[in-house]
C-alpha positions as CSV (number, residue, x, y, z in Angstrom):
1,X,84.8,86.6,110.7
2,X,87.9,85.0,109.6
3,X,89.1,83.8,106.1
4,X,91.8,81.7,105.0
5,X,94.1,83.3,102.7
6,X,97.0,82.2,100.6
7,X,100.0,84.1,99.2
8,X,102.2,82.9,96.5
9,X,105.1,84.6,95.5
10,X,104.8,85.4,91.7
11,X,107.6,86.8,89.8
12,X,108.6,90.3,91.4
13,X,105.7,90.4,93.5
14,X,102.9,88.5,95.3
15,X,99.5,87.2,94.6
16,X,96.9,86.3,97.1
17,X,93.5,84.3,97.0
18,X,90.8,83.8,99.4
19,X,89.6,79.7,98.8
20,X,86.2,80.6,100.4
21,X,85.4,83.8,98.4
22,X,85.7,82.4,94.6
23,X,87.3,85.6,92.6
24,X,88.6,87.2,95.8
25,X,92.1,88.1,94.9
26,X,94.8,90.6,95.2
27,X,98.6,91.6,94.8
28,X,101.2,93.5,96.1
29,X,105.0,94.3,95.9
30,X,105.1,92.8,99.5
31,X,103.6,89.8,101.7
32,X,102.2,92.9,103.6
33,X,101.1,94.8,101.1
34,X,99.0,91.7,99.5
35,X,97.6,91.3,103.2
36,X,96.4,94.8,102.9
37,X,95.1,94.4,99.5
38,X,93.4,91.0,100.3
39,X,92.0,92.8,103.3
40,X,90.0,95.3,101.4
41,X,89.2,92.8,98.4
42,X,87.6,90.7,101.3
43,X,85.4,93.9,102.4
44,X,84.7,94.8,98.6
45,X,83.7,91.1,98.1
46,X,81.3,90.7,101.1
47,X,79.9,94.2,100.5
48,X,79.1,93.3,97.3
49,X,77.3,89.9,98.3
50,X,75.3,91.9,100.8
51,X,74.3,94.3,98.2
52,X,73.2,91.7,96.0
53,X,70.9,89.9,98.5
54,X,73.4,87.3,98.6
55,X,74.4,85.3,101.8
56,X,77.9,85.8,103.3
57,X,79.8,82.2,103.1
58,X,80.8,80.7,106.0
59,X,84.9,80.1,106.1
60,X,85.5,76.3,105.7
61,X,88.9,76.0,104.5
62,X,91.4,74.4,106.7
63,X,95.1,75.7,106.4
64,X,97.9,73.6,107.7
65,X,101.7,73.1,107.2
66,X,102.5,69.4,106.5
67,X,106.2,68.0,107.5
68,X,107.7,66.1,104.6
69,X,110.4,63.6,106.1
70,X,113.9,63.7,104.2
71,X,114.0,61.2,101.3
72,X,117.4,59.0,101.2
73,X,119.6,60.7,98.9
74,X,117.7,64.0,98.6
75,X,119.5,67.0,100.6
76,X,117.2,69.6,99.7
77,X,114.0,70.6,98.2
78,X,113.8,73.3,95.8
């Protein structure tokens, strides 16, 4: 099973969440640590759903990067 994750820079650390599992979040000092914490959070979240007799949601999020063409007069994006 695969779930999309989103990791964002958050001040001096990183924060991540799983769009298909509301409330499933984690933080870490590095991207790698945040990924590891998210894996543990996903496992904990799914175990909790199963313990409560609920079904495990399907992964429905789509993750893509979009190319944004350069705009006249703009040399760089922040």
